[in-house]
C-alpha positions in Angstrom: 42.8 18.7 -18.3 41.0 17.3 -15.3 37.6 17.3 -17.1 39.1 15.9 -20.3 40.5 12.9 -18.3 37.1 12.0 -16.8 35.1 9.2 -18.5 32.7 8.1 -15.8 30.8 11.4 -15.9 29.4 13.6 -18.6 30.6 17.1 -17.9 29.7 19.9 -20.3 28.7 23.5 -20.4 25.4 25.2 -21.5 24.6 28.8 -22.4 21.7 30.4 -20.6 19.2 28.9 -23.2 20.5 25.4 -22.7 22.7 25.2 -25.9 25.7 22.9 -25.4 29.1 24.7 -25.6 31.5 22.0 -24.5 31.7 18.2 -24.4 34.0 15.9 -22.5 35.0 12.2 -23.2 32.7 10.9 -20.5 29.7 12.5 -22.3 30.9 11.0 -25.6 31.3 7.6 -24.0 27.8 7.0 -22.7 25.7 9.4 -24.7 27.2 8.4 -28.0 27.7 11.9 -29.6 31.0 13.2 -31.0 31.8 16.8 -30.1 31.3 17.9 -33.6 27.8 16.5 -33.7 26.5 17.9 -30.4 28.1 21.4 -30.0 25.4 24.0 -30.7 22.6 21.7 -30.0 20.1 22.1 -27.1 20.6 19.7 -24.2 16.8 18.9 -24.3 17.6 16.3 -27.0 18.8 14.0 -24.2 15.4 14.0 -22.6 12.6 11.6 -23.5 9.7 12.8 -25.7 7.4 12.8 -22.8 9.7 14.9 -20.7 10.2 17.5 -23.5 6.5 17.9 -23.9 6.1 18.4 -20.2 8.8 21.1 -20.3 11.2 19.4 -17.9 14.4 20.7 -19.5 13.4 24.3 -19.2 12.1 23.8 -15.7 15.5 22.3 -14.7 17.4 25.4 -15.9 14.9 27.7 -14.2 15.2 25.9 -10.8 19.0 25.9 -11.1 19.1 29.7 -11.8 16.6 30.4 -9.0 17.9 28.1 -6.3 21.6 27.8 -7.2 21.4 24.1 -8.0 19.2 21.5 -9.6 19.5 17.7 -9.1 17.3 14.9 -10.3 17.2 11.3 -11.6 15.3 10.1 -14.7 15.5 8.5 -18.1 17.7 10.0 -20.7 18.2 9.1 -24.4 21.4 8.1 -26.1 22.2 8.9 -29.7 21.1 5.4 -30.8 17.7 5.8 -29.1 18.4 3.6 -26.1 17.6 4.9 -22.7 19.7 5.0 -19.5 18.9 6.1 -16.0 20.8 9.2 -15.1 21.6 11.4 -12.2 21.8 15.0 -13.4 23.2 18.0 -11.6 23.0 21.6 -13.0 24.8 24.5 -11.4 24.4 28.1 -12.7 27.5 30.1 -13.7 27.5 33.9 -13.1 30.0 36.6 -13.8 31.4 39.1 -11.3 28.3 41.3 -11.6 26.1 38.3 -10.8 24.6 38.0 -14.3 23.8 34.4 -15.5 26.2 33.4 -18.3 25.4 29.7 -18.5 25.3 26.4 -16.7 27.7 23.6 -15.8 26.0 20.2 -16.2 27.2 16.8 -14.7 25.4 13.6 -15.7 26.2 10.1 -14.3 24.9 6.8 -15.7 23.2 4.9 -12.9 21.4 2.3 -15.0 23.5 -0.6 -13.6 22.9 0.5 -10.0 19.2 1.1 -10.6 18.9 -2.4 -12.1 20.7 -3.9 -9.1 18.4 -2.1 -6.7 15.4 -3.2 -8.6 16.5 -6.8 -8.7 17.1 -6.6 -4.9 13.7 -5.1 -4.3 12.1 -7.8 -6.5 13.9 -10.6 -4.7 12.9 -9.0 -1.3 9.2 -8.8 -2.5 9.4 -12.4 -3.8 10.7 -13.5 -0.4 8.0 -11.6 1.5 5.3 -13.1 -0.9 6.7 -16.6 -0.4 6.7 -16.1 3.4 3.2 -14.8 3.3 2.0 -17.7 1.1 3.7 -20.2 3.4 2.1 -18.7 6.5 -1.3 -18.7 4.8 -0.6 -22.3 3.7 0.0 -23.4 7.3 -3.1 -21.6 8.5 -5.2 -23.1 5.7 -3.9 -26.6 6.4 -4.8 -26.3 10.1 -8.3 -24.9 9.3 -8.8 -27.7 6.8 -7.7 -30.3 9.4 -10.2 -29.0 12.0 -12.9 -28.6 9.3 -12.4 -32.2 8.2 -13.0 -33.4 11.8 -16.3 -31.4 12.0 -17.4 -32.8 8.6 -16.5 -36.3 9.8 -18.8 -35.9 12.8 -21.6 -34.4 10.7 -21.4 -36.8 7.8 -21.2 -40.0 10.0 -24.1 -38.8 12.1 -26.3 -38.1 9.1 -25.5 -41.5 7.6 -26.6 -43.2 10.9 -29.6 -40.9 11.1 -30.8 -41.8 7.7 -31.0 -45.5 8.6 -32.5 -45.1 12.0 -35.3 -42.6 11.4 -38.7 -44.4 11.7 -41.0 -44.2 8.7 -40.3 -42.9 5.3 -41.1 -39.2 5.4 -40.0 -37.8 2.0 -39.6 -34.3 3.5 -37.2 -35.5 6.2 -35.3 -37.7 3.8 -34.9 -34.7 1.4 -33.6 -32.5 4.2 -31.1 -35.2 5.3 -30.0 -35.7 1.7 -29.5 -32.0 1.4 -27.3 -32.0 4.5 -25.3 -34.9 3.2 -24.7 -33.0 -0.1 -23.6 -30.0 2.0 -20.9 -32.1 3.8 -19.7 -33.4 0.5 -19.3 -29.9 -0.9 -17.5 -29.0 2.4 -15.2 -32.0 1.9 -14.4 -30.8 -1.6 -13.7 -27.3 -0.3 -11.2 -28.7 2.3 -9.5 -30.7 -0.4 -8.9 -27.5 -2.3 -7.6 -25.9 0.9 -5.3 -28.8 1.5 -4.1 -28.8 -2.1 -3.1 -25.1 -1.7 -1.4 -25.9 1.6 0.4 -28.8 -0.1 -0.8 -31.2 2.5 -3.1 -33.4 0.6 -2.4 -37.1 -0.1 -1.2 -37.5 -3.6 -1.0 -40.9 -5.4 2.0 -40.1 -7.7 2.4 -42.3 -10.7 3.7 -42.0 -14.3 0.9 -40.5 -16.4 0.3 -39.9 -20.1 -1.1 -36.3 -20.2 -2.7 -36.9 -23.6 -4.6 -39.9 -22.2 -5.7 -37.9 -19.2 -7.1 -35.1 -21.4 -8.8 -37.5 -23.8 -10.5 -39.4 -21.0 -12.0 -36.2 -19.6 -13.1 -34.7 -23.0 -16.8 -35.3 -22.4 -16.6 -34.0 -18.9 -14.9 -30.8 -20.1 -17.4 -30.2 -22.9 -20.4 -30.7 -20.7 -18.9 -28.5 -17.9 -17.9 -25.7 -20.3 -21.1 -25.5 -22.3 -21.8 -25.1 -26.1 -20.3 -21.6 -26.4 -16.8 -22.9 -25.6 -14.7 -24.8 -28.1 -12.1 -27.1 -26.7 -9.0 -27.9 -28.7 -5.8 -29.9 -28.0 -2.3 -29.3 -29.1 0.0 -32.2 -28.3 3.2 -33.2 -30.2 3.4 -36.8 -31.6 5.8 -37.9 -28.9 5.1 -36.9 -25.3 7.0 -38.1 -22.2 5.0 -39.3 -19.2 5.0 -37.1 -16.0 4.9 -38.0 -12.3 1.6 -36.7 -11.0 -1.7 -37.8 -9.4 -4.2 -38.5 -12.1 -7.3 -37.4 -10.2 -5.7 -34.2 -9.0 -4.4 -33.4 -12.5 -7.9 -33.9 -13.9 -9.3 -31.6 -11.2 -6.6 -29.0 -11.9 -7.3 -29.0 -15.7 -11.0 -28.8 -15.1 -10.5 -25.8 -12.7 -8.4 -24.0 -15.2 -10.8 -24.7 -18.1 -13.7 -23.4 -16.0 -11.7 -20.2 -15.2 -11.2 -19.8 -18.9 -14.9 -20.2 -19.6 -15.8 -17.6 -17.0 -13.4 -15.2 -18.7 -15.3 -15.7 -22.0 -19.0 -14.9 -21.3 -19.7 -14.7 -25.0 -17.9 -17.9 -25.8 -14.5 -18.6 -27.2 -11.8 -21.2 -27.5 -9.8 -23.1 -24.8 -6.6 -24.9 -25.9 -5.0 -27.6 -23.8 -1.5 -28.4 -24.9 1.9 -29.6 -23.7 5.5 -29.3 -24.6 8.8 -30.4 -23.0 11.0 -28.0 -21.1 14.4 -28.4 -19.6 15.5 -26.7 -16.4 12.5 -24.5 -15.4 13.6 -21.4 -13.5 13.2 -21.8 -9.7 13.0 -25.6 -10.0 15.7 -28.2 -9.5 17.5 -29.2 -12.6 15.7 -31.8 -14.8 13.2 -32.3 -17.5 9.7 -31.0 -17.2 6.5 -31.1 -19.2 4.6 -27.9 -19.5 0.8 -28.6 -19.6 -1.0 -25.4 -20.6 -4.6 -24.3 -20.6 -5.1 -21.2 -22.8 -8.3 -19.2 -23.3 -9.2 -16.3 -25.6 -10.9 -14.4 -22.9 -10.6 -10.9 -21.3 -7.2 -11.5 -19.8 -5.9 -9.8 -16.6 -4.0 -6.6 -15.9 -0.7 -6.7 -13.9 -2.4 -6.0 -10.5 -4.9 -8.8 -10.9 -2.3 -11.2 -12.3 -0.1 -10.6 -9.3 -2.9 -11.5 -6.9 -4.5 -14.3 -9.0 -2.9 -17.2 -7.0 -3.7 -15.7 -3.6 -6.1 -17.9 -1.6 -9.7 -16.6 -1.5 -9.0 -13.9 -4.2 -11.5 -14.0 -7.0 -12.8 -11.8 -9.7 -16.0 -13.7 -10.3 -18.2 -11.8 -7.8 -19.9 -12.9 -4.6 -21.1 -16.4 -4.6 -19.5 -17.3 -7.9 -16.1 -18.5 -6.8 -14.2 -19.6 -3.7 -10.9 -18.1 -4.8 -9.3 -21.5 -4.2 -9.2 -22.9 -7.7 -5.8 -21.5 -8.8 -4.2 -21.9 -5.3 -5.3 -25.6 -5.5 -3.6 -26.0 -8.9 -0.5 -24.2 -7.5 -0.4 -26.5 -4.5 -0.8 -29.6 -6.5 1.9 -28.6 -8.9 4.4 -27.8 -6.1 3.6 -30.9 -4.2 4.2 -32.9 -7.4 7.7 -31.3 -7.8 6.7 -28.7 -10.3 5.1 -25.2 -10.4 2.3 -23.1 -11.9 2.9 -20.0 -14.0 0.3 -17.6 -15.3 0.6 -15.4 -18.4 -2.0 -12.9 -19.3 -2.7 -9.5 -20.8 -5.9 -7.5 -21.0 -7.8 -8.4 -24.1 -5.3 -11.1 -25.0 -6.5 -14.1 -22.9 -4.8 -16.1 -20.2 -2.5 -19.1 -20.3 -2.0 -21.2 -17.2 1.1 -23.4 -17.4 1.6 -26.4 -15.1 5.2 -27.6 -15.1 5.4 -31.3 -14.0 8.6 -33.4 -13.7 9.0 -35.9 -16.5 8.9 -39.6 -15.4 12.1 -41.6 -15.6 12.2 -44.3 -18.2 11.7 -46.9 -15.6 9.6 -45.1 -13.1 8.6 -47.0 -10.0 5.3 -46.3 -8.3 5.6 -44.9 -4.8 4.5 -47.3 -2.1 1.3 -45.5 -1.4 0.2 -45.2 -5.0 0.2 -48.8 -6.1 -3.2 -50.2 -7.1 -4.8 -52.1 -4.3 -7.6 -54.7 -4.6 -10.4 -53.7 -2.3 -12.2 -56.8 -0.9 -15.9 -56.6 0.0 -16.4 -55.9 3.7 -16.9 -59.3 5.3 -19.0 -60.6 8.1 -16.1 -61.0 10.6 -16.8 -59.1 13.8 -13.7 -57.5 15.3 -12.5 -55.9 18.6 -11.3 -52.5 17.3 -9.4 -49.9 19.3 -10.0 -46.3 18.1 -7.7 -43.4 19.1 -8.8 -39.8 18.5 -8.5 -36.8 20.7 -11.5 -35.1 19.2 -14.6 -36.3 21.1 -17.0 -35.6 18.1 -14.9 -37.7 15.7 -14.4 -40.4 18.3 -18.1 -40.8 19.0 -18.9 -40.8 15.3 -16.3 -43.4 14.4 -17.4 -45.6 17.3 -21.1 -45.4 16.2 -20.2 -46.3 12.6 -18.1 -49.3 13.8 -20.7 -50.5 16.3 -23.4 -50.5 13.6 -21.1 -52.7 11.5 -21.2 -55.1 14.4 -17.7 -54.6 15.8 -16.8 -54.2 19.5 -15.2 -50.8 20.0 -12.7 -49.5 22.6 -12.4 -45.7 22.2 -9.6 -43.8 23.8 -8.5 -40.1 23.5 -4.7 -40.5 23.4 -1.8 -42.7 22.5 -1.0 -43.3 26.1 -4.5 -44.6 26.8 -4.2 -46.8 23.7 -1.0 -48.4 25.0 -2.7 -49.1 28.4 -5.5 -50.9 26.5 -3.0 -52.9 24.4 -1.0 -53.8 27.5 -4.1 -55.1 29.2 -6.0 -58.3 28.9 -8.3 -57.2 26.1 -7.7 -58.9 22.8 -7.6 -56.2 20.1 -7.9 -57.2 16.4 -7.3 -53.8 14.8 -6.4 -50.2 15.7 -7.6 -47.1 14.0 -5.7 -44.0 15.1 -5.8 -40.3 14.3 -2.4 -38.8 13.2 -2.3 -35.3 14.7 -2.6 -35.8 18.5 -0.8 -34.2 21.5 2.1 -36.0 23.2 2.4 -38.7 20.5 1.2 -38.8 16.9 -0.6 -41.7 15.3 2.5 -42.7 13.3 4.7 -42.6 16.5 2.1 -44.7 18.3 2.2 -47.2 15.5 6.0 -47.3 15.5 5.9 -47.9 19.3 3.4 -50.7 18.9 5.4 -52.4 16.1 8.4 -52.7 18.5 6.1 -54.6 20.9 3.6 -56.3 18.7 4.1 -56.6 15.0 0.8 -58.5 14.4 -1.9 -56.0 15.1 -3.2 -54.3 11.9 -3.2 -50.5 12.2 -5.1 -47.9 10.1 -3.9 -44.3 10.1 -6.9 -41.9 9.8 -5.9 -38.4 8.8 -7.4 -35.3 7.5 -4.3 -34.2 5.6 -0.8 -35.3 4.7 1.0 -33.8 7.7 3.5 -36.8 7.8 7.1 -36.2 7.3 8.9 -38.2 4.6 9.2 -41.8 5.7 6.8 -41.2 8.7 4.0 -43.8 8.9 5.5 -45.6 5.9 3.6 -48.8 5.2 0.5 -47.9 7.2 -2.8 -48.0 5.3 -4.4 -44.6 5.3 -8.1 -43.6 5.7 -8.8 -40.0 4.6 -11.2 -37.9 6.7 -14.0 -37.3 6.3 -14.9 -41.0 5.5 -18.2 -42.7 5.0 -19.2 -46.0 6.7 -18.6 -47.9 3.5 -15.1 -46.4 3.1 -14.4 -47.3 6.8 -15.6 -50.9 6.2 -13.5 -51.2 3.1 -10.4 -49.9 4.9 -11.0 -52.5 7.7 -11.4 -55.3 5.1 -8.1 -54.3 3.4 -6.3 -54.1 6.7 -7.4 -57.5 8.1 -7.4 -59.2 4.7 -11.0 -60.4 4.9 
């Protein structure tokens, strides 16, 4: 009566060969067989085909008979063919003489518990991965900041050296040009690092993705080569997205080149887009999925899981930095979206960038409005530069002095305040952002409370400013050339 009342467990008897001799309501409930259907059948029919071929049912009975008990978890099969995760316990039954007369078998359905545990483990793994990526992002942003300062010193010194070397030795000029190209490549690398760390400056604006792709068609085709065919798949009506046009172009180019490298014998790359509402893991709203799909080799699960890790690459030594996908990932997240990868071996790869749809009357952020850049004028200024890195400070001063300006260079915000409180007439201040004691934006805010007239330029290697911090200050991205410096000054003073 007790066994017949139990429905949460399958409890039934077996003869010494594994033939089923009894059947309770619990067994009927989650295995699906009526008593009349299953009595006389061997219990091995509940095992998967793989387990039967491996001899696991017979091994379970042998262990129970030998050790007095058998317990295990594994997949079992219901009457309708569906699988469930089961805990099975088998106890031998012996007569008074000790002879084996059969087995008592208890099975419990643990599918729901197993799924809950698996979801918990996946959530824990996702959290650990997120924390790891965040830590790497902070490290990468810091390295990029310091690297930008080094490039700033090298690039500026090379510019000045080019103009001051006597004579016109073609070998020397070639070497300097080569060094300048190296600094530009280094600057491009830091931009990728900053994009991954989500600390680059983005000029967010409403964009028509179709227009962006059409404008870069020639660039795509020339970059991908004749073996790759580029196709587009856009619906007739496509909403605009909020993104940085330059960074979106760079992201699409990176994804297309990844696709090309996965198709050494050629193939097709399709760039398309479709609307999507409420992307999982993102705040509620409308998104546009911009996809780049190739017909290449694809990735297995292990490679796919690591694909967006910084510096991970499958292209071999010297053929990739491992920062292409992290850059796209960082750009998407900084724009309010996300990057998803879908891939299977032999089936190609699809990279999907989800970007927020622009409101009907989107307003450009303050730092993304188009600005007229006047030509650097002949006006000579007294300029105060503030930078705690002596290499950058020396380089900036040299660039300014060659432009004919008078330069006061100080290593900290407190020194800058002393200069401004003195008798020197300062026409413009150029300050670094990340400095000890007081940041550049904090220094600017302090000065504004005392003197609202002096123009201030914020020179920064990456977007480490909090929302609203340094608002309204013109920015000068490191590393900058002498021309970019002159243009920034012309904008700031209005000449």
